[in-house]
Residue, then its C-alpha position, 0 to 999 in steps of 0.5 A: m230206644a236203644t241204637t245198635p252200634t255200627t259195626t265196620v266191615k273191612h274188606v281186604i282186596r288182594l291184588k293179583r300181580v299182572e305182568a306188563p306184556a312185553p313190548m312188540v318187537s318190529t319185525k319190519i326191515d329197516l332198509r338203512q341197514y344197507g351200507t350204513q355201517k361204518i367201515s371200522e365197525t364192520p367185522q374183518s371178513h376172512g376165509k370164504q367171505l373174504v374171497i366174496d367180498v374181494l371178488s365183489q370189489l374186482i367187479d366194480h373195478t372191472q365195470q369201471v374198466k368196462n366203461s372206459s373201453t369201447g368195441e372188442e374190449k368193452q365186450k371182453q370186460g363184460f364177459r370178465i365180469s359175468q365169470f366173477k359173478k358166476a364165481i361168487s355165486s358158486l361160493k355162495s352155494f358152497d356149504g363150507e369154508i375156502t382154504t385155498g384156490r385149488q379147493a375152490k377150482e373144484l367148484p363150478g364156474i371157477g377156472k384157473g385164473i379165478a382160483d389163482r386170484i383166490d390163492i392171492i386174496l387169502r394170502t394178502g387180503t386183497l388183489p393188485e389189480l384192484t389199485e390199477v387206474p383203467e387206462m382210456d385211449a383216445t377214442t374212448r375219451l372222446i366218445n365220454e366226452l360227446t356222451t356228456v351232450t344230452g341227446i348223444g348216446e354212444a352209437n351216435a358218438n361213434k357215428f360222428i367219430e366216423q364222419g370225422v368229429t374230433s372234439l365237441d368244438d369240432l362237433r359244433l363246427k361240423a354241425s353248423s356247416g352240415i357235415v353231421k346232422l344232429t337231431h333237435h334234442m342234440q342241438m339243445g344239448l349243445k346249445y345248453y351244454h355248459d348250463f347243463q354241466q352246472k349243478i342246481p342248488f336246493g333253493e333254485i328248484v324250490e323257487l322254480g317248483t313254486k312258480m310252476k305249481e302256481c301255473v299249473h294250478q291256475i288251469f288244473p286245480e286238482i292237479l298233484v305235483e311232486i318234485c322228485g329226484s335228489h332234490r326230494r331226497l333233500r340234497p343240496m345240489s340237483g343235476d336235474i328237475d324231475v317232476l310227477m303229475a297225476t289227477p284224480t280224474i285219470m285214475t287208470e290206463n284206460d282213463l288216460i286212453k279215453t280222455q279228451v283233455h290233453y293235460l300235459k300239453e295245456i301245461v306245457k303251453s302254459l309254462k311257456n307262455v309264463g316264461f318258465l319253459v324256454d326251450d324244448l328237448t323233446s316233442q310234447g307228449d301226452t305223458k313225458y316232456m323234456g325241456v329247459c327252464m329257467h329262473p328269471n334271476v339266474k339266467v342258466g338253463r335247467h333240464v327239466d322232465i315232466r311225467l303225467v302218470t295215472y292216479d293208480s300209479f302216482y305213489p309208486a312213481i314217487v317212490y321210484f323217481t325219488g330213489s335212491m337207485m340202490l333203494n329202489k333195487v333193494m325194494r324190488t328184490i324184497a317185493l319179488q320175495k314177497g310175491y310182489t313186483l314193483n316198478e314205476y307203474g305200481l305194485y303188482r301181485f303175482v298170481n299163479g306165477q303171473k304178474d296179475v292184480k295191481v294194488v292200489v295204494n294211497s301213500e308211499k307208506a302204504i307200499f313200505d307197509l305191504l312189504d314189511l319195510v320201515y317207513l323211511e322219509p325222503k331225506d333217509r333213502e340215501i342207502n349204499 
């Protein structure tokens, strides 16, 4: 029987060329763009922008003068700062270039003094007064010295000066003789004055933090403990130790009010028992405590602040207390632009113009995401 030869049928497959989709471009804002450019890479401003830039520098300089002043002079410098800010706002609102001070004087908020400065800026690119070093009188120097003691503010410093205090050592003498009265916080500020003036090395905070967490978790295993501040931003030295704590058993402010467990007081008591805390700066509240801790091998008193926050505030609080200060300021501004308000207590959404709905988040990244921001690790949050 004859076999039918096999016929091979070739199928030609025509491939349609499909262009790969273009990579998605992130629309998130990277906060590292603020203040990270080197000056040499920044185009030289001119005209109106130059005026705004130099007046902004003048505000910073005047703020230094204000900080070095007291009484009426301090108020005067505050008024000058307000006037400079109004002038900058007016210039920014003006849709055009500025070529003379006379032209700028036509704008609201710009008088003869600022107009004259604008002429100098446009002619020289700067202002002579920016190079002036603020002078400090004897009273102001003494106020600044006294306010380096934790617990002493400007009002108390002025009161002590009226009582005849002439120096920090004199304050000690007059306090010991009963001529001036100090609060407990001030007394501890004097006792540990030289200790508190010393910066705390990163490694020392790590070891203190480890000991603190071990002690806390022995009595409350579920407590979350986070050391914030410049230490969390991986700065080599810190001025004090900022600690945040939270527990899932206290989810909201209402839970905090109703709880029968005095978590923070029990924690402080335990930290004293193991020798971690050596003195109190403030009384022991249910949510905030300030005290003095000490590393057994260093023997230098360190200022420590401990805050117990509700669990639904934990991550906003971490962002806030980690900083930096400028990052917090920028994030608050962006939050407002997007219909939120952000602070240490939480992220809130505005409804009908009112802060109404608290947005519960389970991470720092969730806050950045909600605000359309690129997430920054703590070490990257040092923006200028």
